[in-house]
All heavy atoms as an XYZ file, in Angstrom:
758
protein
N      73.686     72.989    108.658
C      74.438     73.925    107.823
C      75.272     73.147    106.811
O      75.895     72.162    107.146
C      75.385     74.772    108.669
C      74.813     76.050    109.126
S      76.100     77.065    109.862
C      75.092     78.445    110.237
N      75.352     73.694    105.637
C      76.166     73.062    104.608
C      77.560     73.640    104.648
O      77.805     74.668    105.282
C      75.551     73.295    103.214
O      75.634     74.679    102.915
C      74.112     72.814    103.130
N      78.463     73.005    103.928
C      79.840     73.515    103.862
C      79.870     74.909    103.288
O      80.683     75.742    103.684
C      80.705     72.574    103.029
N      78.963     75.225    102.359
C      78.940     76.553    101.735
C      78.574     77.630    102.736
O      79.070     78.737    102.665
C      77.968     76.562    100.563
N      77.684     77.311    103.714
C      77.301     78.336    104.676
C      78.253     78.407    105.857
O      78.325     79.416    106.523
C      75.861     78.109    105.191
O      75.794     76.820    105.786
C      74.857     78.265    104.079
N      78.992     77.353    106.134
C      79.925     77.407    107.251
C      81.257     78.028    106.860
O      81.933     78.594    107.691
C      80.171     76.007    107.846
O      80.701     75.164    106.838
C      78.913     75.424    108.420
N      81.605     77.962    105.588
C      82.900     78.494    105.163
C      83.058     79.984    105.471
O      84.055     80.378    106.069
C      83.127     78.235    103.673
C      84.486     78.702    103.199
C      84.707     78.420    101.728
O      84.002     77.586    101.155
O      85.596     79.080    101.172
N      82.063     80.853    105.123
C      82.239     82.270    105.419
C      82.396     82.542    106.909
O      83.162     83.402    107.309
C      80.978     82.917    104.868
C      80.482     81.971    103.839
C      80.868     80.611    104.341
N      81.652     81.792    107.757
C      81.767     82.045    109.186
C      83.121     81.622    109.719
O      83.635     82.227    110.649
C      80.644     81.323    109.968
O      80.761     79.928    109.765
C      79.288     81.812    109.552
N      83.715     80.591    109.127
C      85.045     80.177    109.555
C      86.078     81.250    109.208
O      87.008     81.496    109.960
C      85.417     78.843    108.917
C      84.627     77.680    109.490
C      84.880     76.378    108.755
O      85.808     76.324    107.938
O      84.147     75.419    109.009
N      85.902     81.890    108.068
C      86.850     82.932    107.660
C      86.711     84.198    108.490
O      87.671     84.919    108.701
C      86.656     83.270    106.179
C      87.110     82.188    105.241
C      86.942     82.623    103.805
C      87.415     81.538    102.859
N      87.242     81.945    101.457
N      85.496     84.505    108.954
C      85.246     85.762    109.656
C      85.226     85.632    111.162
O      85.355     86.619    111.864
C      83.897     86.366    109.209
O      82.864     85.451    109.579
C      83.867     86.647    107.725
N      84.992     84.434    111.650
C      84.885     84.236    113.086
C      83.471     84.431    113.611
O      83.236     84.347    114.812
N      82.482     84.711    112.739
C      81.100     84.907    113.166
C      80.531     83.581    113.656
O      80.679     82.563    113.017
C      80.270     85.448    112.011
N      79.847     83.614    114.798
C      79.281     82.389    115.359
C      77.838     82.619    115.830
O      77.412     82.086    116.844
C      80.116     81.910    116.548
C      81.554     81.578    116.197
C      81.622     80.270    115.409
N      82.987     79.884    115.184
C      83.604     79.951    114.004
N      82.983     80.397    112.947
N      84.854     79.563    113.875
N      77.059     83.423    115.116
C      75.690     83.720    115.525
C      74.707     83.016    114.616
O      75.085     82.469    113.578
C      75.437     85.238    115.455
O      75.494     85.640    114.088
C      76.451     86.010    116.276
N      73.431     83.069    114.982
C      72.384     82.493    114.145
C      72.309     83.217    112.810
O      71.918     82.654    111.802
C      71.045     82.571    114.867
N      72.685     84.472    112.790
C      72.694     85.274    111.562
C      74.082     85.260    110.928
O      74.562     86.249    110.391
C      72.285     86.724    111.859
C      70.929     86.872    112.496
C      70.967     86.705    114.004
O      72.055     86.738    114.607
O      69.883     86.526    114.593
N      74.724     84.103    110.959
C      76.113     83.990    110.503
C      76.304     84.430    109.060
O      77.308     85.070    108.733
C      76.619     82.566    110.685
N      75.359     84.142    108.189
C      75.512     84.530    106.786
C      75.527     86.043    106.645
O      76.364     86.605    105.932
C      74.401     83.919    105.939
N      74.609     86.723    107.348
C      74.589     88.197    107.324
C      75.873     88.760    107.919
O      76.460     89.683    107.384
C      73.394     88.738    108.115
C      72.138     88.855    107.330
C      71.039     89.483    108.161
O      71.298     90.517    108.822
O      69.930     88.939    108.144
N      76.248     88.203    109.043
C      77.464     88.667    109.713
C      78.676     88.451    108.819
O      79.545     89.321    108.718
C      77.649     87.954    111.047
N      78.743     87.292    108.175
C      79.876     86.994    107.302
C      79.948     87.989    106.157
O      81.032     88.452    105.798
C      79.773     85.570    106.764
N      78.788     88.341    105.595
C      78.769     89.310    104.498
C      79.215     90.690    104.986
O      80.031     91.345    104.355
C      77.373     89.404    103.878
C      77.327     90.347    102.690
C      75.963     90.405    102.032
O      75.056     89.640    102.407
O      75.803     91.238    101.124
N      78.690     91.107    106.122
C      79.070     92.401    106.694
C      80.567     92.442    106.996
O      81.257     93.404    106.644
C      78.276     92.673    107.972
C      78.595     93.983    108.662
C      77.952     95.133    107.901
C      78.145     93.958    110.099
N      81.066     91.382    107.616
C      82.494     91.317    107.948
C      83.336     91.307    106.681
O      84.348     92.003    106.584
C      82.784     90.090    108.844
C      82.154     90.297    110.215
C      84.287     89.846    108.960
C      82.122     89.044    111.082
N      82.916     90.530    105.694
C      83.652     90.486    104.430
C      83.725     91.845    103.766
O      84.789     92.267    103.300
N      82.591     92.563    103.747
C      82.568     93.906    103.160
C      83.449     94.870    103.945
O      84.173     95.682    103.365
C      81.135     94.442    103.088
C      80.289     93.715    102.077
O      80.801     93.078    101.160
N      78.979     93.782    102.247
N      83.379     94.779    105.266
C      84.202     95.653    106.107
C      85.689     95.359    105.905
O      86.514     96.275    105.863
C      83.811     95.501    107.578
N      86.033     94.096    105.753
C      87.437     93.742    105.521
C      87.923     94.257    104.176
O      89.068     94.701    104.058
C      87.633     92.232    105.626
C      87.601     91.762    107.063
C      87.881     90.300    107.171
N      87.983     89.926    108.582
C      88.008     88.684    109.006
N      87.961     87.689    108.139
N      88.091     88.417    110.281
N      87.056     94.216    103.174
C      87.422     94.793    101.872
C      87.691     96.282    102.011
O      88.637     96.813    101.422
C      86.318     94.547    100.842
C      86.240     93.125    100.355
C      85.107     92.894     99.374
O      84.553     93.886     98.830
O      84.755     91.722     99.135
N      86.869     96.956    102.798
C      87.078     98.398    103.022
C      88.390     98.644    103.768
O      89.140     99.563    103.432
C      85.907     98.979    103.805
C      85.990    100.467    103.940
C      84.704    101.082    104.390
N      84.893    102.518    104.504
C      84.300    103.260    105.408
N      83.440    102.720    106.246
N      84.538    104.547    105.465
N      88.664     97.823    104.767
C      89.933     97.950    105.499
C      91.111     97.731    104.560
O      92.099     98.470    104.600
C      89.982     96.990    106.707
C      89.083     97.527    107.818
C      91.411     96.789    107.206
C      88.950     96.612    109.013
N      91.023     96.721    103.693
C      92.101     96.465    102.729
C      92.312     97.676    101.822
O      93.456     98.057    101.539
C      91.803     95.224    101.888
C      91.890     93.935    102.700
O      92.453     93.955    103.817
O      91.381     92.903    102.200
N      91.218     98.296    101.376
C      91.327     99.489    100.528
C      91.944    100.648    101.309
O      92.796    101.382    100.781
C      89.957     99.880     99.977
N      91.547    100.804    102.554
C      92.138    101.854    103.396
C      93.625    101.595    103.616
O      94.440    102.529    103.561
C      91.408    101.943    104.739
C      90.005    102.521    104.689
C      89.270    102.266    105.996
C      90.042    104.006    104.363
N      93.986    100.343    103.872
C      95.399     99.999    104.056
C      96.207    100.332    102.802
O      97.318    100.862    102.906
C      95.569     98.525    104.430
C      95.186     98.236    105.870
O      95.116     99.174    106.679
O      94.949     97.048    106.183
N      95.645    100.048    101.626
C      96.333    100.392    100.378
C      96.564    101.897    100.291
O      97.644    102.350     99.900
C      95.534     99.922     99.161
C      95.550     98.414     98.988
O      96.406     97.737     99.601
O      94.676     97.907     98.240
N      95.551    102.682    100.669
C      95.700    104.142    100.644
C      96.731    104.612    101.662
O      97.543    105.489    101.371
C      94.352    104.810    100.904
C      93.401    104.679     99.720
C      92.011    105.189     99.984
N      91.951    106.498    100.614
C      90.886    106.945    101.267
N      89.802    106.206    101.383
N      90.889    108.145    101.804
N      96.691    104.028    102.862
C      97.645    104.411    103.906
C      99.065    104.106    103.457
O      99.968    104.948    103.613
C      97.315    103.704    105.238
C      96.004    104.256    105.808
C      98.462    103.850    106.240
C      95.421    103.421    106.942
N      99.293    102.945    102.883
C     100.627    102.587    102.394
C     101.079    103.573    101.328
O     102.225    104.036    101.349
C     100.653    101.130    101.874
C     100.510    100.160    103.053
C     101.926    100.844    101.086
C     100.214     98.736    102.646
N     100.192    103.926    100.423
C     100.528    104.908     99.396
C     100.886    106.256     99.991
O     101.842    106.906     99.556
N     100.139    106.683    100.997
C     100.429    107.962    101.651
C     101.756    107.915    102.404
O     102.517    108.887    102.394
C      99.291    108.340    102.605
C      97.991    108.756    101.939
C      96.862    108.844    102.965
C      98.166    110.082    101.209
N     102.065    106.789    103.036
C     103.346    106.652    103.734
C     104.492    106.721    102.721
O     105.502    107.401    102.953
C     103.405    105.352    104.567
C     104.817    105.094    105.079
C     102.420    105.417    105.726
N     104.329    106.054    101.593
C     105.362    106.112    100.554
C     105.527    107.535    100.029
O     106.659    107.987     99.803
C     105.027    105.137     99.426
C     105.165    103.692     99.847
C     104.621    102.710     98.838
O     103.710    103.005     98.067
N     105.172    101.497     98.837
N     104.435    108.239     99.865
C     104.509    109.642     99.429
C     105.210    110.489    100.491
O     106.044    111.341    100.176
C     103.100    110.170     99.169
C     103.065    111.593     98.653
C     101.651    112.076     98.355
O     100.704    111.268     98.338
O     101.506    113.295     98.131
N     104.897    110.247    101.764
C     105.540    110.982    102.858
C     107.040    110.728    102.867
O     107.843    111.625    103.090
C     104.925    110.553    104.196
C     105.385    111.414    105.367
C     104.888    110.828    106.678
N     104.997    111.760    107.773
C     106.142    112.138    108.344
N     107.291    111.650    107.894
N     106.158    112.995    109.341
N     107.430    109.478    102.618
C     108.854    109.137    102.571
C     109.557    109.910    101.454
O     110.673    110.417    101.647
C     109.019    107.628    102.371
C     108.599    106.807    103.571
S     108.452    105.025    103.252
C     110.151    104.607    102.912
N     108.914    110.028    100.305
C     109.508    110.747     99.175
C     109.652    112.230     99.484
O     110.691    112.837     99.196
C     108.662    110.532     97.919
N     108.633    112.822    100.089
C     108.694    114.248    100.443
C     109.766    114.477    101.503
O     110.538    115.439    101.425
C     107.315    114.759    100.916
C     107.403    116.164    101.474
C     106.299    114.690     99.778
N     109.840    113.579    102.467
C     110.858    113.689    103.507
C     112.262    113.620    102.917
O     113.164    114.357    103.339
C     110.662    112.576    104.548
O     111.609    112.692    105.574
N     112.463    112.761    101.935
C     113.777    112.650    101.288
C     114.164    113.957    100.614
O     115.329    114.375    100.681
C     113.775    111.506    100.277
N     113.200    114.626     99.992
C     113.471    115.925     99.351
C     113.893    116.940    100.406
O     114.880    117.664    100.228
C     112.222    116.428     98.580
C     112.387    117.874     98.145
C     111.933    115.525     97.387
N     113.166    116.981    101.502
C     113.495    117.923    102.579
C     114.887    117.652    103.130
O     115.696    118.569    103.303
C     112.433    117.844    103.700
C     111.098    118.384    103.196
C     112.901    118.598    104.950
C     109.923    118.089    104.126
N     115.186    116.376    103.405
C     116.497    116.026    103.953
C     117.621    116.393    102.987
O     118.655    116.932    103.404
C     116.547    114.535    104.280
C     115.678    114.153    105.453
C     115.643    112.670    105.667
O     116.679    112.033    105.778
N     114.450    112.099    105.733
N     117.419    116.110    101.722
C     118.434    116.417    100.712
C     118.715    117.921    100.667
O     119.876    118.345    100.666
C     117.969    115.922     99.344
C     118.961    116.143     98.240
C     118.440    115.591     96.926
C     119.416    115.884     95.793
N     118.908    115.397     94.506
N     117.666    118.726    100.668
C     117.835    120.179    100.623
C     118.447    120.713    101.912
O     119.269    121.620    101.886
C     116.490    120.863    100.344
C     115.980    120.637     98.940
C     116.978    121.061     97.865
O     117.544    122.173     97.957
O     117.204    120.268     96.934
N     118.048    120.144    103.039
C     118.600    120.593    104.314
C     120.099    120.313    104.365
O     120.898    121.165    104.757
C     117.877    119.895    105.470
C     118.257    120.524    106.813
C     117.605    119.865    108.004
N     116.164    119.835    107.947
C     115.435    118.716    107.996
N     116.009    117.541    108.100
N     114.128    118.768    107.974
N     120.503    119.121    103.936
C     121.927    118.752    103.932
C     122.689    119.613    102.934
O     123.789    120.095    103.238
C     122.083    117.247    103.620
C     121.569    116.410    104.800
C     123.534    116.901    103.322
C     121.413    114.932    104.492
N     122.119    119.844    101.760
C     122.786    120.655    100.735
C     123.012    122.088    101.211
O     123.965    122.741    100.784
C     121.967    120.651     99.450
N     122.142    122.558    102.105
C     122.293    123.925    102.595
C     123.073    123.985    103.904
O     123.064    125.007    104.599
C     120.921    124.575    102.772
O     120.187    123.919    103.777
N     123.743    122.873    104.255
C     124.612    122.865    105.428
C     123.927    122.447    106.715
O     124.530    122.512    107.778
N     122.693    122.022    106.626
C     121.968    121.611    107.823
C     122.125    120.135    108.109
O     122.835    119.412    107.407
N     121.467    119.712    109.156
C     121.484    118.301    109.548
C     120.372    117.554    108.826
O     119.360    118.119    108.443
C     121.276    118.178    111.056
C     122.390    118.835    111.860
C     122.122    118.736    113.327
N     121.831    117.340    113.652
C     121.704    116.878    114.873
N     121.837    117.666    115.889
N     121.431    115.602    115.089
N     120.552    116.263    108.675
C     119.553    115.426    108.008
C     118.246    115.390    108.797
O     117.162    115.396    108.240
C     120.110    114.007    107.839
C     119.165    113.049    107.166
C     119.796    111.673    106.956
N     120.355    111.088    108.156
C     119.665    110.386    109.056
N     118.404    110.163    108.876
N     120.257    109.903    110.116
N     118.337    115.369    110.132
C     117.161    115.263    110.993
C     116.996    116.557    111.784
O     117.954    117.091    112.320
C     117.316    114.065    111.965
C     116.172    113.994    112.947
C     117.445    112.766    111.174
N     115.757    117.036    111.850
C     115.419    118.214    112.636
C     114.622    117.735    113.847
O     113.423    117.463    113.748
C     114.606    119.186    111.775
C     114.236    120.452    112.508
O     114.139    120.472    113.725
N     114.018    121.509    111.749
N     115.287    117.627    114.987
C     114.668    117.032    116.168
C     113.477    117.832    116.671
O     112.481    117.248    117.117
C     115.698    116.841    117.272
C     116.808    115.827    116.953
C     117.805    115.734    118.098
C     116.233    114.458    116.628
N     113.525    119.151    116.600
C     112.382    119.937    117.070
C     111.157    119.692    116.182
O     110.032    119.615    116.680
C     112.712    121.425    117.135
O     112.994    121.947    115.859
N     111.368    119.525    114.892
C     110.262    119.201    113.988
C     109.708    117.809    114.303
O     108.488    117.606    114.325
C     110.739    119.274    112.526
C     109.732    118.818    111.525
C     108.520    119.727    111.462
N     107.620    119.228    110.416
C     106.312    119.245    110.494
N     105.723    119.770    111.541
N     105.575    118.767    109.516
N     110.582    116.867    114.603
C     110.118    115.528    114.957
C     109.293    115.551    116.239
O     108.297    114.841    116.356
C     111.294    114.561    115.072
C     111.888    114.223    113.722
C     112.822    113.026    113.744
O     113.071    112.467    114.841
O     113.278    112.637    112.655
N     109.677    116.383    117.191
C     108.901    116.504    118.427
C     107.508    117.052    118.139
O     106.524    116.627    118.754
C     109.640    117.387    119.447
C     110.955    116.777    119.940
S     110.791    115.119    120.623
C     109.884    115.462    122.098
N     107.409    118.003    117.200
C     106.097    118.528    116.799
C     105.227    117.419    116.212
O     104.030    117.324    116.517
C     106.251    119.639    115.758
C     106.854    120.922    116.257
C     107.107    121.903    115.114
O     106.541    121.736    114.011
O     107.869    122.858    115.332
N     105.819    116.607    115.368
C     105.082    115.506    114.733
C     104.620    114.507    115.788
O     103.459    114.066    115.774
C     105.955    114.832    113.658
C     106.199    115.815    112.502
C     105.325    113.540    113.155
C     107.309    115.419    111.553
N     105.500    114.153    116.718
C     105.127    113.233    117.794
C     103.964    113.786    118.609
O     103.015    113.056    118.928
C     106.330    112.956    118.702
C     107.459    112.133    118.102
C     108.681    112.155    119.014
C     107.006    110.712    117.838
N     104.008    115.062    118.914
C     102.928    115.691    119.694
C     101.612    115.685    118.919
O     100.546    115.424    119.494
C     103.312    117.119    120.071
N     101.678    115.940    117.619
C     100.474    115.942    116.799
C      99.803    114.569    116.824
O      98.584    114.460    117.036
C     100.809    116.327    115.345
O     101.342    117.660    115.347
C      99.591    116.260    114.457
N     100.584    113.528    116.615
C     100.028    112.173    116.608
C      99.551    111.756    117.996
O      98.516    111.111    118.142
C     101.059    111.173    116.073
C     101.075    111.114    114.567
C     101.706    112.093    113.813
C     100.455    110.069    113.887
C     101.711    112.040    112.429
C     100.457    110.007    112.504
C     101.088    110.998    111.782
O     101.094    110.947    110.411
N     100.293    112.121    119.037
C      99.891    111.801    120.414
C      98.582    112.492    120.757
O      97.669    111.877    121.312
C     100.975    112.218    121.403
C     100.626    111.884    122.861
C     101.565    112.539    123.860
N     101.454    113.989    123.765
C     102.464    114.803    123.427
N     103.668    114.326    123.184
N     102.283    116.105    123.363
N      98.464    113.774    120.398
C      97.246    114.520    120.703
C      96.037    113.949    119.971
O      94.929    113.922    120.505
C      97.417    115.999    120.350
C      98.426    116.708    121.241
O      98.820    116.149    122.289
O      98.830    117.833    120.877
N      96.239    113.481    118.740
C      95.132    112.958    117.943
C      94.765    111.518    118.295
O      93.591    111.154    118.264
C      95.468    113.057    116.455
N      95.767    110.705    118.661
C      95.534    109.265    118.798
C      95.949    108.681    120.143
O      95.864    107.466    120.339
C      96.286    108.524    117.674
C      95.928    108.946    116.242
C      96.877    108.304    115.253
C      94.480    108.617    115.936
N      96.436    109.504    121.033
C      96.879    109.002    122.327
C      98.239    108.338    122.243
O      98.977    108.501    121.267
N      98.555    107.563    123.269
C      99.868    106.913    123.344
C     100.199    106.081    122.109
O     101.325    106.145    121.608
C      99.955    106.066    124.610
C     101.318    105.491    124.865
C     101.372    104.725    126.177
C     102.752    104.139    126.391
N     102.816    103.385    127.646
N      99.263    105.295    121.560
C      99.589    104.551    120.332
C      99.944    105.471    119.162
O     100.701    105.080    118.275
C      98.315    103.750    120.043
C      97.629    103.634    121.358
C      97.934    104.921    122.076
N      99.408    106.685    119.178
C      99.752    107.651    118.133
C     101.228    108.009    118.157
O     101.846    108.205    117.109
N     101.791    108.082    119.351
C     103.223    108.357    119.477
C     104.031    107.234    118.841
O     104.983    107.484    118.101
C     103.618    108.528    120.958
O     102.828    109.570    121.532
C     105.085    108.870    121.105
N     103.636    106.000    119.102
C     104.340    104.858    118.508
C     104.203    104.872    116.986
O     105.175    104.590    116.267
C     103.797    103.554    119.082
N     103.027    105.207    116.507
C     102.812    105.292    115.060
C     103.698    106.378    114.457
O     104.349    106.162    113.425
C     101.338    105.575    114.756
C     100.970    105.775    113.292
C     101.324    104.552    112.458
C      99.490    106.102    113.183
N     103.759    107.532    115.091
C     104.601    108.624    114.603
C     106.070    108.223    114.610
O     106.807    108.540    113.673
C     104.380    109.879    115.441
N     106.505    107.525    115.653
C     107.899    107.073    115.711
C     108.207    106.152    114.535
O     109.265    106.246    113.924
C     108.179    106.354    117.032
C     108.235    107.264    118.233
S     109.605    108.449    118.175
C     110.995    107.352    118.265
N     107.278    105.280    114.214
C     107.465    104.376    113.078
C     107.546    105.160    111.772
O     108.414    104.894    110.931
C     106.330    103.338    113.019
O     106.350    102.579    114.237
C     106.481    102.409    111.832
N     106.657    106.123    111.597
C     106.698    106.957    110.394
C     108.012    107.711    110.289
O     108.632    107.768    109.217
C     105.537    107.956    110.384
C     104.177    107.403    110.035
C     103.097    108.457    110.283
C     104.142    106.932    108.601
N     108.442    108.288    111.391
C     109.707    109.029    111.376
C     110.871    108.103    111.041
O     111.767    108.472    110.272
C     109.925    109.729    112.721
C     108.961    110.884    113.011
C     109.102    111.340    114.456
C     109.178    112.026    112.045
N     110.854    106.906    111.594
C     111.913    105.940    111.297
C     111.919    105.577    109.809
O     112.977    105.486    109.181
C     111.734    104.685    112.148
C     112.822    103.656    111.942
C     112.643    102.415    112.788
O     111.821    102.421    113.709
O     113.335    101.417    112.508
N     110.742    105.370    109.256
C     110.643    105.046    107.825
C     111.170    106.183    106.956
O     111.693    105.938    105.859
C     109.191    104.764    107.445
C     108.632    103.413    107.853
C     107.114    103.396    107.687
C     109.264    102.310    107.025
N     111.019    107.405    107.421
C     111.352    108.574    106.600
C     112.765    109.094    106.828
O     113.196    110.022    106.145
C     110.337    109.680    106.875
S     108.676    109.260    106.311
N     113.494    108.546    107.755
C     114.859    109.007    108.019
C     115.877    108.271    107.161
O     115.755    107.086    106.926
C     115.244    108.756    109.467
C     114.646    109.693    110.436
C     115.265    109.449    111.809
N     114.369    109.913    112.836
C     113.870    109.171    113.805
N     114.198    107.909    113.905
N     113.069    109.681    114.689
N     116.912    108.978    106.769
C     118.076    108.353    106.197
C     117.890    107.636    104.896
O     118.599    106.672    104.614
N     116.985    108.075    104.065
C     116.750    107.429    102.791
C     117.545    108.080    101.668
O     117.328    107.791    100.511
C     115.256    107.488    102.438
C     114.383    106.784    103.409
C     114.545    105.311    103.280
N     113.635    104.630    104.196
C     113.565    103.350    104.310
N     114.348    102.584    103.593
N     112.737    102.786    105.142
N     118.455    108.964    102.035
C     119.225    109.697    101.010
C     120.526    108.986    100.738
O     121.187    108.513    101.606
C     119.485    111.157    101.479
C     118.140    111.835    101.677
C     120.327    111.907    100.484
C     118.205    113.211    102.246
């Protein structure tokens, strides 16, 4: 193997006889993951902005910044869809969206 053919496998971790194919597949999949991550980050930022609007209006109308019953609904939605890790993900989202006013 030349340095040119071993480099992609070192980056991807592929160690098979079809390392070049595997490296290409892994590289393409990683590009897709990077694009998905960019979209997810954008959606989280959008969620944070919408949450700030809700919190601002709730406080302006005499309410509390955080609605615990609504947060419990969100936690249940993520838990039901993704299991226990979904709860942790929802907690992180809620933390990101709290107190930005």
